[in-house]
N, CA, C and O of each residue as an XYZ file, in Angstrom:
908
protein
N      10.424      5.800     29.313
C      10.162      4.390     28.978
C      10.831      4.039     27.640
O      10.747      4.805     26.680
N      11.474      2.914     27.589
C      12.139      2.491     26.376
C      11.110      2.182     25.271
O      10.137      1.474     25.535
N      11.291      2.671     24.101
C      10.392      2.392     22.995
C      10.584      0.959     22.534
O      11.715      0.494     22.390
N       9.460      0.244     22.297
C       9.583     -1.168     21.853
C      10.063     -1.314     20.427
O      10.484     -2.405     20.043
N      10.019     -0.268     19.627
C      10.410     -0.341     18.245
C      11.243      0.892     17.858
O      11.027      1.990     18.371
N      12.190      0.684     16.948
C      13.005      1.780     16.426
C      12.371      2.428     15.214
O      12.714      3.554     14.853
N      11.447      1.720     14.586
C      10.837      2.227     13.364
C       9.437      1.632     13.206
O       9.232      0.449     13.481
N       8.478      2.441     12.766
C       7.154      1.965     12.399
C       6.988      2.161     10.931
O       7.023      3.294     10.452
N       6.805      1.073     10.184
C       6.665      1.160      8.719
C       5.185      0.936      8.319
O       4.436      0.230      8.994
N       4.816      1.548      7.228
C       3.425      1.504      6.797
C       3.308      1.090      5.332
O       3.999      1.622      4.463
N       2.439      0.151      5.081
C       1.966     -0.068      3.726
C       1.121      1.165      3.354
O       0.534      1.794      4.234
N       1.059      1.497      2.126
C       0.314      2.718      1.700
C      -1.049      2.392      1.107
O      -2.070      2.908      1.562
N      -1.063      1.517      0.067
C      -2.285      1.419     -0.748
C      -3.384      0.605     -0.139
O      -4.455      0.504     -0.736
N      -3.182      0.016      1.016
C      -4.262     -0.644      1.718
C      -4.365     -0.125      3.146
O      -5.459      0.143      3.642
N      -3.208      0.014      3.804
C      -3.228      0.421      5.223
C      -3.592      1.888      5.411
O      -4.384      2.221      6.293
N      -3.018      2.774      4.587
C      -3.211      4.198      4.802
C      -4.256      4.854      3.907
O      -4.890      5.833      4.301
N      -4.436      4.313      2.696
C      -5.334      4.917      1.719
C      -6.534      4.043      1.417
O      -6.413      2.821      1.323
N      -7.669      4.653      1.268
C      -8.930      3.971      0.942
C      -9.012      3.845     -0.541
O      -9.641      4.666     -1.207
N      -8.372      2.809     -1.080
C      -8.282      2.629     -2.522
C      -9.676      2.490     -3.172
O     -10.016      3.192     -4.124
N     -10.441      1.581     -2.629
C     -11.710      1.227     -3.299
C     -12.652      2.436     -3.438
O     -13.145      2.716     -4.531
N     -12.893      3.135     -2.351
C     -13.791      4.276     -2.417
C     -13.222      5.386     -3.299
O     -13.945      6.023     -4.066
N     -11.892      5.607     -3.173
C     -11.288      6.653     -3.948
C     -11.369      6.367     -5.450
O     -11.769      7.228     -6.233
N     -10.985      5.145     -5.844
C     -11.050      4.803     -7.252
C     -12.459      4.798     -7.785
O     -12.702      5.213     -8.918
N     -13.394      4.329     -6.974
C     -14.784      4.280     -7.440
C     -15.261      5.696     -7.789
O     -15.915      5.910     -8.810
N     -14.925      6.643     -6.931
C     -15.309      8.050     -7.224
C     -14.640      8.548     -8.496
O     -15.286      9.191     -9.323
N     -13.375      8.264     -8.660
C     -12.629      8.711     -9.847
C     -13.238      8.094    -11.126
O     -13.425      8.791    -12.123
N     -13.542      6.795    -11.088
C     -14.092      6.118    -12.238
C     -15.498      6.644    -12.521
O     -15.843      6.876    -13.679
N     -16.299      6.832    -11.501
C     -17.632      7.424    -11.684
C     -17.551      8.763    -12.465
O     -18.236      8.986    -13.463
N     -16.681      9.616    -11.945
C     -16.593     10.955    -12.527
C     -16.005     10.947    -13.932
O     -16.451     11.697    -14.800
N     -14.995     10.090    -14.157
C     -14.289     10.123    -15.443
C     -15.013      9.341    -16.528
O     -15.025      9.746    -17.691
N     -15.619      8.212    -16.143
C     -16.241      7.334    -17.128
C     -17.785      7.429    -17.133
O     -18.452      6.846    -17.987
N     -18.328      8.177    -16.160
C     -19.763      8.330    -16.124
C     -20.521      7.057    -15.769
O     -21.652      6.851    -16.210
N     -19.888      6.211    -14.968
C     -20.522      4.940    -14.586
C     -21.371      5.125    -13.340
O     -21.121      6.016    -12.529
N     -22.394      4.258    -13.196
C     -23.106      4.184    -11.923
C     -22.138      3.719    -10.850
O     -21.114      3.111    -11.159
N     -22.458      4.004     -9.575
C     -21.544      3.680     -8.476
C     -21.219      2.182     -8.400
O     -20.063      1.801     -8.216
N     -22.263      1.326     -8.546
C     -21.993     -0.106     -8.460
C     -21.105     -0.612     -9.589
O     -20.248     -1.472     -9.383
N     -21.316     -0.074    -10.774
C     -20.502     -0.472    -11.929
C     -19.052      0.067    -11.738
O     -18.076     -0.619    -12.043
N     -18.950      1.309    -11.227
C     -17.639      1.868    -10.986
C     -16.864      1.108     -9.924
O     -15.647      0.953    -10.021
N     -17.583      0.632     -8.900
C     -16.929     -0.138     -7.838
C     -16.409     -1.456     -8.371
O     -15.304     -1.867     -8.015
N     -17.185     -2.141     -9.228
C     -16.764     -3.400     -9.797
C     -15.576     -3.169    -10.747
O     -14.633     -3.960    -10.760
N     -15.620     -2.112    -11.523
C     -14.520     -1.724    -12.416
C     -13.245     -1.504    -11.616
O     -12.174     -1.961    -12.015
N     -13.350     -0.822    -10.518
C     -12.191     -0.500     -9.675
C     -11.587     -1.742     -9.049
O     -10.367     -1.864     -8.940
N     -12.455     -2.669     -8.634
C     -11.914     -3.930     -8.083
C     -11.143     -4.704     -9.125
O     -10.060     -5.221     -8.852
N     -11.689     -4.783    -10.299
C     -11.010     -5.510    -11.399
C      -9.662     -4.806    -11.709
O      -8.629     -5.459    -11.861
N      -9.702     -3.527    -11.792
C      -8.487     -2.760    -12.059
C      -7.372     -3.075    -11.051
O      -6.231     -3.349    -11.423
N      -7.738     -3.029     -9.780
C      -6.790     -3.266     -8.680
C      -6.289     -4.695     -8.729
O      -5.092     -4.924     -8.555
N      -7.164     -5.669     -8.961
C      -6.789     -7.059     -8.966
C      -5.768     -7.354    -10.092
O      -4.778     -8.050     -9.866
N      -6.013     -6.837    -11.263
C      -5.097     -7.084    -12.370
C      -3.777     -6.314    -12.183
O      -2.704     -6.821    -12.510
N      -3.870     -5.114    -11.665
C      -2.653     -4.361    -11.337
C      -1.739     -5.178    -10.421
O      -0.543     -5.308    -10.680
N      -2.307     -5.719     -9.364
C      -1.501     -6.481     -8.390
C      -1.033     -7.826     -8.919
O       0.054     -8.295     -8.583
N      -1.859     -8.437     -9.746
C      -1.448     -9.691    -10.406
C      -0.268     -9.463    -11.318
O       0.666    -10.264    -11.349
N      -0.308     -8.350    -12.076
C       0.811     -8.081    -12.975
C       2.091     -7.725    -12.207
O       3.191     -8.074    -12.634
N       1.940     -7.029    -11.075
C       3.084     -6.739    -10.241
C       3.675     -8.041     -9.653
O       4.893     -8.208     -9.595
N       2.811     -8.933     -9.230
C       3.276    -10.210     -8.687
C       4.003    -11.023     -9.760
O       5.031    -11.647     -9.497
N       3.449    -11.002    -10.969
C       4.111    -11.711    -12.088
C       5.505    -11.159    -12.332
O       6.424    -11.903    -12.673
N       5.657     -9.874    -12.160
C       6.939     -9.230    -12.383
C       8.037     -9.852    -11.519
O       9.199     -9.872    -11.925
N       7.688    -10.355    -10.345
C       8.637    -10.958     -9.428
C       9.181    -12.273    -10.014
O      10.267    -12.702     -9.623
N       8.468    -12.915    -10.929
C       8.809    -14.255    -11.367
C       9.288    -14.374    -12.813
O       9.730    -15.447    -13.224
N       9.211    -13.325    -13.569
C       9.483    -13.414    -15.032
C      10.969    -13.210    -15.373
O      11.372    -13.442    -16.513
N      11.768    -12.790    -14.423
C      13.198    -12.638    -14.712
C      13.512    -11.481    -15.607
O      14.592    -11.436    -16.197
N      12.594    -10.529    -15.731
C      12.820     -9.367    -16.601
C      12.938     -8.055    -15.828
O      12.868     -6.970    -16.404
N      13.115     -8.174    -14.541
C      13.200     -6.982    -13.701
C      11.818     -6.495    -13.284
O      10.795     -6.958    -13.790
N      11.816     -5.551    -12.350
C      10.578     -5.010    -11.825
C       9.923     -4.064    -12.825
O      10.504     -3.058    -13.232
N       8.709     -4.412    -13.205
C       7.936     -3.484    -14.061
C       7.502     -2.327    -13.207
O       7.024     -2.546    -12.094
N       7.649     -1.063    -13.686
C       7.217      0.071    -12.892
C       5.739     -0.076    -12.487
O       4.910     -0.588    -13.240
N       5.450      0.395    -11.273
C       4.104      0.267    -10.728
C       3.090      1.030    -11.597
O       1.946      0.604    -11.754
N       3.525      2.142    -12.145
C       2.602      2.901    -13.031
C       2.243      2.093    -14.264
O       1.137      2.222    -14.787
N       3.165      1.259    -14.736
C       2.887      0.419    -15.905
C       1.944     -0.707    -15.545
O       1.053     -1.057    -16.319
N       2.142     -1.275    -14.364
C       1.197     -2.306    -13.873
C      -0.196     -1.692    -13.748
O      -1.199     -2.326    -14.074
N      -0.240     -0.457    -13.276
C      -1.508      0.235    -13.142
C      -2.173      0.444    -14.483
O      -3.383      0.256    -14.611
N      -1.404      0.829    -15.481
C      -1.950      1.038    -16.824
C      -2.450     -0.238    -17.444
O      -3.472     -0.236    -18.130
N      -1.738     -1.348    -17.213
C      -2.164     -2.654    -17.709
C      -3.474     -3.063    -17.066
O      -4.390     -3.539    -17.737
N      -3.552     -2.870    -15.762
C      -4.809     -3.199    -15.050
C      -5.968     -2.367    -15.559
O      -7.083     -2.875    -15.684
N      -5.727     -1.090    -15.857
C      -6.761     -0.231    -16.395
C      -7.203     -0.732    -17.760
O      -8.406     -0.809    -18.009
N      -6.299     -1.069    -18.640
C      -6.673     -1.534    -19.971
C      -7.523     -2.783    -19.876
O      -8.476     -2.952    -20.637
N      -7.177     -3.668    -18.934
C      -7.947     -4.900    -18.768
C      -9.366     -4.556    -18.310
O     -10.336     -5.059    -18.876
N      -9.492     -3.706    -17.294
C     -10.797     -3.323    -16.794
C     -11.630     -2.624    -17.873
O     -12.838     -2.841    -17.964
N     -10.995     -1.803    -18.672
C     -11.736     -1.135    -19.751
C     -12.224     -2.165    -20.759
O     -13.358     -2.091    -21.233
N     -11.362     -3.129    -21.085
C     -11.757     -4.170    -22.045
C     -12.914     -5.019    -21.512
O     -13.843     -5.340    -22.253
N     -12.856     -5.376    -20.244
C     -13.936     -6.187    -19.668
C     -15.250     -5.419    -19.614
O     -16.325     -6.007    -19.735
N     -15.163     -4.124    -19.435
C     -16.385     -3.337    -19.349
C     -16.903     -2.846    -20.669
O     -18.001     -2.295    -20.751
N     -16.102     -3.047    -21.725
C     -16.495     -2.593    -23.047
C     -16.360     -1.094    -23.293
O     -16.917     -0.539    -24.240
N     -15.580     -0.448    -22.381
C     -15.405      0.993    -22.490
C     -14.219      1.323    -23.407
O     -13.156      0.716    -23.279
N     -14.385      2.238    -24.290
C     -13.306      2.727    -25.146
C     -13.058      4.185    -24.816
O     -13.966      5.013    -24.884
N     -11.820      4.491    -24.458
C     -11.458      5.867    -24.087
C     -10.172      6.284    -24.797
O      -9.402      5.432    -25.242
N      -9.942      7.579    -24.902
C      -8.735      8.024    -25.537
C      -7.550      8.014    -24.562
O      -7.705      7.744    -23.371
N      -6.380      8.312    -25.096
C      -5.140      8.246    -24.279
C      -5.162      9.272    -23.155
O      -4.641      9.007    -22.072
N      -5.753     10.435    -23.393
C      -5.797     11.439    -22.339
C      -6.630     11.010    -21.158
O      -6.289     11.305    -20.013
N      -7.733     10.305    -21.428
C      -8.596      9.799    -20.369
C      -7.864      8.699    -19.581
O      -7.952      8.654    -18.354
N      -7.163      7.839    -20.268
C      -6.363      6.813    -19.576
C      -5.333      7.452    -18.637
O      -5.173      7.031    -17.492
N      -4.649      8.462    -19.139
C      -3.660      9.169    -18.319
C      -4.320      9.764    -17.074
O      -3.772      9.694    -15.974
N      -5.483     10.340    -17.264
C      -6.200     10.935    -16.148
C      -6.552      9.908    -15.113
O      -6.429     10.172    -13.917
N      -6.992      8.729    -15.542
C      -7.369      7.679    -14.613
C      -6.146      7.167    -13.871
O      -6.201      6.993    -12.654
N      -5.039      6.920    -14.573
C      -3.823      6.427    -13.897
C      -3.324      7.501    -12.935
O      -2.870      7.177    -11.838
N      -3.399      8.749    -13.318
C      -2.957      9.845    -12.428
C      -3.782      9.878    -11.158
O      -3.309     10.361    -10.129
N      -5.006      9.374    -11.210
C      -5.864      9.332    -10.053
C      -5.250      8.620     -8.851
O      -5.610      8.879     -7.703
N      -4.304      7.706     -9.148
C      -3.653      6.996     -8.068
C      -2.828      7.930     -7.204
O      -2.445      7.554     -6.097
N      -2.549      9.111     -7.665
C      -1.826     10.092     -6.854
C      -2.746     10.950     -6.014
O      -2.278     11.822     -5.282
N      -4.035     10.723     -6.103
C      -5.003     11.550     -5.358
C      -5.916     10.696     -4.468
O      -6.995     11.138     -4.073
N      -5.477      9.476     -4.160
C      -6.305      8.601     -3.326
C      -6.448      9.203     -1.901
O      -5.537      9.842     -1.374
N      -7.614      8.966     -1.324
C      -7.972      9.587     -0.038
C      -7.526      8.704      1.146
O      -7.763      7.496      1.107
N      -6.898      9.251      2.181
C      -6.562      8.450      3.378
C      -7.804      7.938      4.086
O      -8.887      8.514      3.985
N      -7.617      6.843      4.804
C      -8.708      6.416      5.695
C      -8.958      7.521      6.724
O      -8.034      8.257      7.071
N     -10.191      7.647      7.216
C     -10.563      8.819      8.047
C      -9.625      9.052      9.248
O      -9.310     10.196      9.575
N      -9.191      7.989      9.888
C      -8.378      8.125     11.099
C      -6.885      8.236     10.823
O      -6.109      8.535     11.730
N      -6.474      8.000      9.580
C      -5.036      7.854      9.266
C      -4.214      9.102      9.612
O      -3.179      8.960     10.264
N      -4.622     10.332      9.206
C      -3.790     11.461      9.554
C      -3.585     11.659     11.042
O      -2.485     11.986     11.488
N      -4.649     11.459     11.811
C      -4.549     11.684     13.253
C      -3.695     10.610     13.903
O      -2.957     10.901     14.844
N      -3.777      9.364     13.418
C      -2.939      8.305     13.941
C      -1.461      8.597     13.651
O      -0.602      8.400     14.511
N      -1.181      9.061     12.446
C       0.217      9.411     12.107
C       0.738     10.506     13.020
O       1.876     10.441     13.487
N      -0.085     11.507     13.276
C       0.348     12.596     14.147
C       0.609     12.073     15.552
O       1.580     12.478     16.191
N      -0.243     11.179     16.040
C      -0.062     10.640     17.370
C       1.227      9.820     17.497
O       1.926      9.899     18.507
N       1.526      9.043     16.471
C       2.752      8.251     16.483
C       3.993      9.141     16.489
O       4.976      8.843     17.167
N       3.940     10.214     15.745
C       5.083     11.141     15.756
C       5.223     11.848     17.081
O       6.341     12.102     17.529
N       4.102     12.176     17.726
C       4.152     12.817     19.057
C       4.751     11.907     20.095
O       5.340     12.374     21.070
N       4.608     10.599     19.896
C       5.207      9.617     20.790
C       6.722      9.475     20.555
O       7.405      8.797     21.323
N       7.239     10.105     19.513
C       8.652     10.116     19.254
C       9.179      9.010     18.376
O      10.383      8.756     18.344
N       8.277      8.341     17.654
C       8.719      7.203     16.809
C       9.171      7.679     15.417
O       8.605      8.617     14.854
N      10.172      7.030     14.893
C      10.549      7.184     13.509
C       9.567      6.408     12.651
O       9.159      5.307     13.021
N       9.186      6.963     11.517
C       8.174      6.342     10.663
C       8.688      6.266      9.225
O       9.533      7.051      8.796
N       8.137      5.279      8.494
C       8.540      5.128      7.095
C       7.415      4.501      6.312
O       6.687      3.644      6.812
N       7.285      4.937      5.091
C       6.451      4.233      4.122
C       7.287      3.061      3.587
O       8.478      3.211      3.315
N       6.647      1.894      3.441
C       7.281      0.701      2.853
C       6.258      0.113      1.909
O       5.365     -0.627      2.321
N       6.395      0.451      0.629
C       5.280      0.214     -0.294
C       5.730     -0.264     -1.652
O       6.895     -0.125     -2.024
N       4.773     -0.842     -2.403
C       5.006     -1.272     -3.738
C       5.087     -0.130     -4.763
O       5.562     -0.334     -5.880
N       4.647      1.015     -4.401
C       4.566      2.141     -5.348
C       5.930      2.552     -5.856
O       6.956      2.208     -5.270
N       5.931      3.300     -6.968
C       7.202      3.855     -7.470
C       7.629      4.990     -6.538
O       6.809      5.567     -5.823
N       8.928      5.296     -6.560
C       9.472      6.280     -5.589
C       8.808      7.642     -5.736
O       8.412      8.240     -4.736
N       8.679      8.141     -6.952
C       8.098      9.505     -7.124
C       6.631      9.525     -6.682
O       6.153     10.525     -6.147
N       5.940      8.446     -6.902
C       4.514      8.353     -6.498
C       4.408      8.379     -4.990
O       3.553      9.068     -4.432
N       5.288      7.618     -4.318
C       5.227      7.534     -2.849
C       5.632      8.874     -2.211
O       5.052      9.292     -1.209
N       6.626      9.533     -2.800
C       7.021     10.842     -2.280
C       5.849     11.804     -2.294
O       5.674     12.606     -1.377
N       5.039     11.713     -3.358
C       3.862     12.554     -3.491
C       2.829     12.197     -2.447
O       2.261     13.079     -1.802
N       2.580     10.900     -2.276
C       1.585     10.402     -1.323
C       1.933     10.816      0.109
O       1.053     11.174      0.892
N       3.229     10.763      0.441
C       3.663     11.133      1.793
C       3.265     12.531      2.144
O       2.983     12.817      3.307
N       3.229     13.445      1.143
C       2.868     14.804      1.408
C       1.417     15.004      1.835
O       1.084     16.013      2.457
N       0.547     14.036      1.499
C      -0.866     14.103      1.848
C      -1.036     14.157      3.370
O      -2.001     14.725      3.881
N      -0.083     13.557      4.079
C      -0.204     13.452      5.550
C       0.446     14.586      6.291
O       0.489     14.590      7.521
N       0.954     15.551      5.551
C       1.542     16.737      6.127
C       3.038     16.625      6.343
O       3.570     15.515      6.359
N       3.728     17.732      6.509
C       5.191     17.713      6.632
C       5.658     16.960      7.880
O       5.125     17.150      8.974
N       6.642     16.121      7.695
C       7.198     15.416      8.824
C       6.481     14.149      9.249
O       6.904     13.496     10.203
N       5.388     13.780      8.551
C       4.638     12.613      8.932
C       5.488     11.350      8.768
O       5.381     10.412      9.558
N       6.339     11.338      7.727
C       7.209     10.177      7.482
C       8.680     10.644      7.440
O       9.018     11.621      6.772
N       9.515      9.937      8.149
C      10.921     10.213      8.145
C      11.610      9.626      6.904
O      12.622     10.148      6.436
N      11.048      8.543      6.388
C      11.659      7.882      5.256
C      10.558      7.350      4.338
O       9.464      7.013      4.791
N      10.863      7.282      3.055
C       9.949      6.734      2.041
C      10.697      5.639      1.290
O      11.589      5.931      0.493
N      10.341      4.380      1.539
C      11.058      3.236      1.010
C      10.173      2.569     -0.053
O       9.072      2.111      0.251
N      10.654      2.518     -1.284
C       9.912      1.992     -2.400
C      10.416      0.659     -2.872
O      11.622      0.415     -2.824
N       9.549     -0.214     -3.327
C       9.920     -1.467     -3.923
C      10.825     -1.252     -5.164
O      11.537     -2.159     -5.595
N      10.773     -0.037     -5.712
C      11.623      0.300     -6.827
C      13.092      0.139     -6.477
O      13.895     -0.278     -7.311
N      13.444      0.475     -5.227
C      14.831      0.344     -4.789
C      15.204     -1.104     -4.666
O      16.334     -1.489     -4.966
N      14.255     -1.924     -4.221
C      14.500     -3.381     -4.037
C      14.575     -4.108     -5.372
O      15.293     -5.100     -5.491
N      13.858     -3.639     -6.361
C      13.806     -4.317     -7.680
C      12.797     -5.432     -7.720
O      12.771     -6.201     -8.681
N      11.968     -5.545     -6.712
C      10.930     -6.539     -6.622
C       9.723     -5.940     -5.946
O       9.784     -4.854     -5.370
N       8.604     -6.678     -6.026
C       7.385     -6.281     -5.325
C       7.172     -7.168     -4.095
O       7.663     -8.294     -4.022
N       6.413     -6.612     -3.115
C       5.970     -7.485     -2.025
C       5.181     -8.673     -2.568
O       4.472     -8.542     -3.566
N       5.295     -9.798     -1.937
C       5.973    -10.075     -0.656
C       7.393    -10.548     -0.772
O       7.863    -11.271      0.107
N       8.107    -10.172     -1.824
C       9.528    -10.572     -1.935
C      10.312    -10.030     -0.744
O      10.166     -8.859     -0.395
N      11.142    -10.862     -0.115
C      11.855    -10.417      1.072
C      12.752     -9.206      0.869
O      13.041     -8.494      1.830
N      13.193     -8.958     -0.339
C      14.043     -7.810     -0.549
C      13.367     -6.482     -0.297
O      14.029     -5.489      0.002
N      12.039     -6.460     -0.415
C      11.283     -5.236     -0.067
C      11.346     -5.010      1.445
O      11.608     -3.899      1.906
N      11.103     -6.073      2.204
C      11.083     -5.966      3.667
C      12.496     -5.772      4.237
O      12.655     -5.373      5.391
N      13.512     -6.054      3.425
C      14.891     -5.852      3.838
C      15.290     -4.373      3.731
O      16.319     -3.975      4.279
N      14.505     -3.568      3.045
C      14.895     -2.176      2.784
C      15.205     -1.378      4.050
O      16.182     -0.629      4.053
N      14.422     -1.500      5.130
C      14.791     -0.732      6.329
C      16.168     -1.105      6.872
O      16.887     -0.251      7.390
N      16.533     -2.374      6.754
C      17.839     -2.781      7.199
C      18.924     -2.335      6.233
O      19.968     -1.818      6.630
N      18.645     -2.552      4.944
C      19.622     -2.190      3.906
C      19.879     -0.686      3.806
O      21.023     -0.256      3.657
N      18.812      0.111      3.890
C      18.930      1.551      3.743
C      19.167      2.303      5.036
O      19.911      3.284      5.075
N      18.517      1.824      6.106
C      18.546      2.568      7.385
C      19.332      1.871      8.475
O      19.611      2.481      9.507
N      19.703      0.597      8.280
C      20.473     -0.122      9.261
C      19.649     -0.562     10.467
O      20.202     -0.776     11.546
N      18.353     -0.698     10.300
C      17.430     -1.113     11.376
C      16.982     -2.570     11.148
O      16.405     -2.893     10.109
N      17.253     -3.427     12.115
C      16.932     -4.852     11.976
C      15.429     -5.116     12.050
O      14.654     -4.312     12.568
N      15.051     -6.273     11.511
C      13.622     -6.617     11.448
C      12.966     -6.697     12.805
O      11.787     -6.368     12.933
N      13.698     -7.129     13.833
C      13.130     -7.260     15.148
C      12.820     -5.913     15.794
O      12.077     -5.854     16.774
N      13.364     -4.866     15.272
C      13.144     -3.512     15.842
C      12.107     -2.741     15.054
O      11.987     -1.526     15.208
N      11.356     -3.434     14.210
C      10.368     -2.757     13.324
C       8.948     -3.252     13.620
O       8.710     -4.450     13.772
N       8.024     -2.311     13.696
C       6.584     -2.668     13.674
C       6.088     -2.266     12.303
O       6.119     -1.087     11.950
N       5.626     -3.243     11.520
C       5.080     -2.968     10.204
C       3.577     -2.997     10.238
O       2.983     -3.941     10.759
N       2.949     -1.966      9.685
C       1.507     -1.849      9.650
C       1.021     -2.215      8.246
O       1.286     -1.501      7.279
N       0.324     -3.312      8.153
C      -0.145     -3.842      6.853
C      -1.659     -3.621      6.682
O      -2.412     -3.542      7.653
N      -2.061     -3.528      5.441
C      -3.463     -3.369      5.149
C      -4.058     -4.587      4.436
O      -5.277     -4.745      4.372
N      -3.173     -5.452      3.896
C      -3.621     -6.590      3.128
C      -2.999     -7.873      3.648
O      -1.936     -7.858      4.267
N      -3.690     -9.003      3.384
C      -3.225    -10.305      3.876
C      -1.877    -10.696      3.283
O      -1.067    -11.312      3.976
N      -1.612    -10.360      2.033
C      -0.369    -10.695      1.425
C       0.800     -9.946      2.033
O       1.900    -10.488      2.143
N       0.571     -8.712      2.427
C       1.643     -7.921      3.083
C       1.956     -8.528      4.457
O       3.112     -8.581      4.876
N       0.918     -8.977      5.140
C       1.143     -9.648      6.450
C       2.090    -10.828      6.275
O       3.062    -10.963      7.018
N       1.812    -11.676      5.300
C       2.643    -12.850      5.066
C       4.109    -12.446      4.812
O       5.033    -13.041      5.366
N       4.294    -11.446      3.981
C       5.685    -11.022      3.682
C       6.400    -10.478      4.888
O       7.567    -10.797      5.116
N       5.713     -9.655      5.671
C       6.354     -9.043      6.838
C       6.705    -10.072      7.914
O       7.796    -10.062      8.483
N       5.740    -10.962      8.171
C       5.977    -12.008      9.197
C       7.063    -12.978      8.747
O       7.919    -13.368      9.542
N       7.032    -13.362      7.498
C       8.064    -14.275      6.977
C       9.457    -13.666      7.107
O      10.443    -14.375      7.309
N       9.520    -12.345      6.988
C      10.825    -11.692      7.075
C      11.299    -11.499      8.489
O      12.475    -11.218      8.722
N      10.373    -11.651      9.466
C      10.767    -11.529     10.861
C      10.322    -10.245     11.534
O      10.754     -9.959     12.651
N       9.480     -9.473     10.896
C       8.962     -8.227     11.492
C       7.799     -8.560     12.415
O       7.122     -9.576     12.259
N       7.589     -7.672     13.379
C       6.305     -7.627     14.095
C       5.315     -6.928     13.174
O       5.640     -5.911     12.561
N       4.100     -7.477     13.079
C       3.183     -6.900     12.112
C       1.798     -6.694     12.711
O       1.206     -7.609     13.283
N       1.296     -5.465     12.565
C      -0.082     -5.145     12.907
C      -0.886     -5.101     11.615
O      -0.514     -4.427     10.654
N      -1.994     -5.834     11.613
C      -2.866     -5.875     10.413
C      -4.089     -4.979     10.664
O      -4.877     -5.245     11.572
N      -4.243     -3.938      9.875
C      -5.449     -3.124      9.908
C      -6.467     -3.834      9.028
O      -6.550     -3.594      7.823
N      -7.231     -4.702      9.651
C      -8.074     -5.656      8.945
C      -9.535     -5.151      8.936
O     -10.370     -5.585      9.729
N      -9.794     -4.249      8.039
C     -11.077     -3.523      8.007
C     -12.230     -4.425      7.591
O     -13.374     -4.185      7.978
N     -11.947     -5.440      6.821
C     -13.039     -6.288      6.306
C     -13.259     -7.565      7.142
O     -14.133     -8.373      6.829
N     -12.465     -7.735      8.198
C     -12.581     -8.946      9.023
C     -12.154    -10.171      8.276
O     -12.693    -11.254      8.508
N     -11.198    -10.036      7.382
C     -10.706    -11.134      6.571
C      -9.917    -12.121      7.408
O      -9.474    -11.796      8.510
N      -9.737    -13.342      6.880
C      -8.904    -14.320      7.525
C      -7.483    -14.217      7.001
O      -7.280    -13.769      5.872
N      -6.474    -14.627      7.806
C      -5.098    -14.645      7.266
C      -4.972    -15.540      6.035
O      -5.611    -16.588      5.939
N      -4.151    -15.111      5.121
C      -3.898    -15.948      3.927
C      -3.302    -17.306      4.308
O      -3.659    -18.345      3.754
N      -2.388    -17.258      5.265
C      -1.739    -18.488      5.776
C      -1.661    -18.362      7.284
O      -0.901    -17.530      7.780
N      -2.431    -19.172      8.054
C      -2.420    -19.035      9.502
C      -1.046    -19.156     10.122
O      -0.778    -18.589     11.181
N      -0.165    -19.908      9.446
C       1.199    -20.057      9.990
C       1.972    -18.761      9.865
O       2.980    -18.589     10.551
N       1.544    -17.855      9.027
C       2.165    -16.558      8.840
C       1.174    -15.420      9.110
O       1.143    -14.411      8.406
N       0.373    -15.622     10.148
C      -0.611    -14.622     10.528
C      -0.017    -13.437     11.212
O       1.159    -13.476     11.574
N      -0.785    -12.356     11.416
C      -0.263    -11.142     11.997
C       0.054    -11.312     13.499
O      -0.547    -12.137     14.187
N       1.007    -10.512     13.977
C       1.283    -10.526     15.412
C       0.109     -9.893     16.190
O      -0.284    -10.360     17.259
N      -0.419     -8.831     15.612
C      -1.570     -8.118     16.169
C      -2.492     -7.741     15.017
O      -2.063     -7.620     13.870
N      -3.759     -7.558     15.345
C      -4.671     -7.013     14.332
C      -5.800     -6.249     14.977
O      -6.098     -6.447     16.155
N      -6.431     -5.375     14.214
C      -7.549     -4.611     14.638
C      -8.373     -4.158     13.450
O      -8.005     -4.399     12.301
N      -9.475     -3.509     13.725
C     -10.406     -3.145     12.658
C      -9.977     -1.889     11.916
O     -10.520     -1.597     10.851
N      -9.015     -1.135     12.449
C      -8.535      0.051     11.777
C      -7.142      0.438     12.316
O      -6.521     -0.338     13.043
N      -6.671      1.602     11.967
C      -5.308      2.014     12.347
C      -5.196      2.452     13.804
O      -4.086      2.557     14.326
N      -6.302      2.704     14.461
C      -6.237      3.167     15.854
C      -5.581      2.138     16.756
O      -4.985      2.497     17.771
N      -5.682      0.862     16.402
C      -5.112     -0.182     17.202
C      -3.569     -0.107     17.304
O      -2.976     -0.617     18.255
N      -2.947      0.528     16.320
C      -1.498      0.670     16.329
C      -1.064      1.434     17.555
O      -0.028      1.121     18.142
N      -1.822      2.418     17.952
C      -1.410      3.301     19.084
C      -1.340      2.543     20.399
O      -0.603      2.946     21.300
N      -2.079      1.472     20.529
C      -2.044      0.659     21.741
C      -0.736     -0.112     21.899
O      -0.404     -0.579     22.988
N      -0.003     -0.237     20.799
C       1.236     -1.008     20.824
C       2.468     -0.146     21.038
O       3.580     -0.666     21.134
N       2.285      1.156     21.112
C       3.419      2.082     21.162
C       3.473      2.862     22.488
O       4.369      3.682     22.686
């Protein structure tokens, strides 16, 4: 049977990794916060990190490294919570982004996709070295390619990020299934002309119904039905 797609691309920090639970545990352990306080801290950290990355697209000063956006978000969350920590503790918290836990079904879904013979790629906002490390969490051969916004010089949803599979691999947008974890990633992928599956764990609404996902489900298992 002819495969419907030449490449399956994955967002990392929402689609494949459980950011909120992972960060909450890291913050609890490192800062000694109660779970509810650590969860709120982690949400603030993530929100400011992504806001700073988005601002990077518009300031005309080039792409700020993702690790720097992460550090800025951390400083903001620390300030809001009234926590004062030393530089070593900050480095430990930022380094925690390299130890985020996959969603429970993610490794098995990746294995199943590879068994079906599909080429796979990470397509993410993370820095290249960070994404290379994350790819290893899923075992050898889980991803054929690791495509970072660092190569594009912009963050999602800038079209140059979604252009990377074409620019680097020569694969057109119509031959790609992109697996998104967040509403903003859906908008970017659809606007660029990709087919997009949204792993919509929270039952959220599309950011813009005119740029809604091609398919969606409650987790990554729904991807297998499309292949």
